[in-house]
Structures are given as structure tokens and as C-alpha cells.
C-alpha positions as CSV (number, residue, x, y, z in Angstrom):
1,M,-19.0,10.8,-19.7
2,S,-15.1,9.8,-19.3
3,V,-12.6,11.7,-20.8
4,A,-10.8,8.6,-22.2
5,R,-13.7,7.7,-23.6
6,R,-13.0,8.3,-27.7
7,D,-15.6,10.5,-29.5
8,F,-18.0,8.5,-32.0
9,A,-15.7,9.1,-35.0
10,S,-12.7,8.1,-33.5
11,R,-14.5,4.4,-32.7
12,L,-15.9,4.4,-36.3
13,R,-12.5,4.9,-38.2
14,P,-11.1,1.2,-37.6
15,L,-14.7,-0.1,-39.5
16,Q,-14.4,2.5,-42.6
17,A,-12.9,0.1,-45.0
18,S,-15.4,-3.0,-44.2
19,L,-18.4,0.0,-44.4
20,K,-16.7,1.2,-48.0
21,R,-16.7,-2.8,-49.3
22,R,-20.5,-3.7,-48.3
23,L,-21.8,-0.4,-49.2
24,A,-20.5,-0.7,-52.9
25,R,-22.4,-3.6,-53.3
26,A,-24.9,-3.7,-56.0
27,D,-27.1,-6.1,-53.4
28,V,-26.8,-3.5,-50.0
29,L,-27.8,-0.9,-52.2
30,A,-31.1,-2.6,-54.0
31,D,-31.9,-3.7,-50.7
32,M,-32.0,0.3,-49.5
33,I,-33.8,1.4,-52.8
34,R,-36.1,-1.3,-52.5
35,A,-36.8,-0.7,-48.7
36,V,-36.9,3.4,-48.1
37,N,-39.7,3.2,-52.0
38,A,-41.9,0.2,-50.1
39,S,-43.6,3.3,-48.7
40,L,-44.5,6.8,-48.8
41,D,-45.2,7.3,-45.1
42,P,-42.6,8.8,-43.7
43,E,-42.7,6.7,-40.0
44,K,-41.7,3.4,-42.4
45,V,-39.0,4.9,-44.3
46,A,-37.3,6.3,-41.3
47,D,-37.7,3.1,-39.8
48,A,-36.3,1.0,-42.8
49,L,-32.9,3.3,-42.9
50,V,-32.8,2.7,-39.4
51,A,-33.1,-0.9,-39.0
52,R,-30.5,-1.0,-42.1
53,V,-28.1,1.9,-40.9
54,S,-27.9,-0.2,-37.1
55,D,-26.7,-3.3,-39.2
56,W,-23.9,-1.2,-40.5
57,I,-22.3,0.7,-38.0
58,P,-22.5,-0.8,-34.2
59,A,-23.7,2.6,-31.8
60,P,-25.3,0.4,-29.2
61,G,-27.8,3.4,-27.1
62,W,-27.6,5.8,-29.8
63,L,-31.8,5.3,-30.1
64,D,-32.5,5.7,-26.6
65,G,-31.1,9.1,-26.9
66,L,-33.1,9.9,-29.7
67,L,-35.9,8.7,-28.4
68,R,-36.0,11.0,-25.6
69,R,-35.4,13.3,-27.0
70,L,-38.4,12.8,-29.1
71,E,-40.9,12.5,-26.7
72,E,-40.1,15.9,-26.0
73,L,-43.4,17.7,-27.4
74,E,-41.6,21.2,-28.9
75,I,-39.1,18.9,-30.6
76,G,-40.0,17.5,-33.9
77,I,-37.9,15.5,-36.2
78,V,-36.3,18.3,-38.4
79,G,-36.8,21.6,-35.9
80,P,-38.8,23.0,-33.6
81,V,-42.6,22.0,-33.7
82,G,-44.4,25.4,-34.4
83,S,-47.5,27.1,-36.5
84,G,-45.1,28.7,-38.9
């Protein structure tokens, strides 16, 4: 990675005001609540969250890295996979 490349937080800072305005809207909050309460299946809830957040925050390429890590069988979403 290039040293001149800004970190993720620095790239998001200019978007902060518009993101706050969007998230303060009642229809956006209602949509998120409906989406995450539509199912008890954790994968469907996660899909709903990721779909909405990816619309709000431009972060190309982040999903590829996450999916690569999830393919490693010894690593789970929360932490190491084990019997206890």
C-alpha cells in the first residue's frame, strides 16, 4: 500500500456531514429497522445491514477482503471457531 494513500477515516471525513443528515432522516431509520426485523436469520440481518451501509459509505473493495477472511474455516465472524 502506498504511503501517500489516506487511511479510511481520512477518506470518510469529507462525507461526515451528508452521512449525518441522511441518518437523521426518519425514513432512513424506519427502512433500516424494517429490514433488520424482517428476519431472525443472522445472515439475512447482516445482508440487510451491509446492503444499506454500502449505499451510505463509498468503500470499494472492502467486501472482497472480508469474504476472503470468512473463507478461512478457523475464523468466524466474531472470533476463532472452536468447541468452547
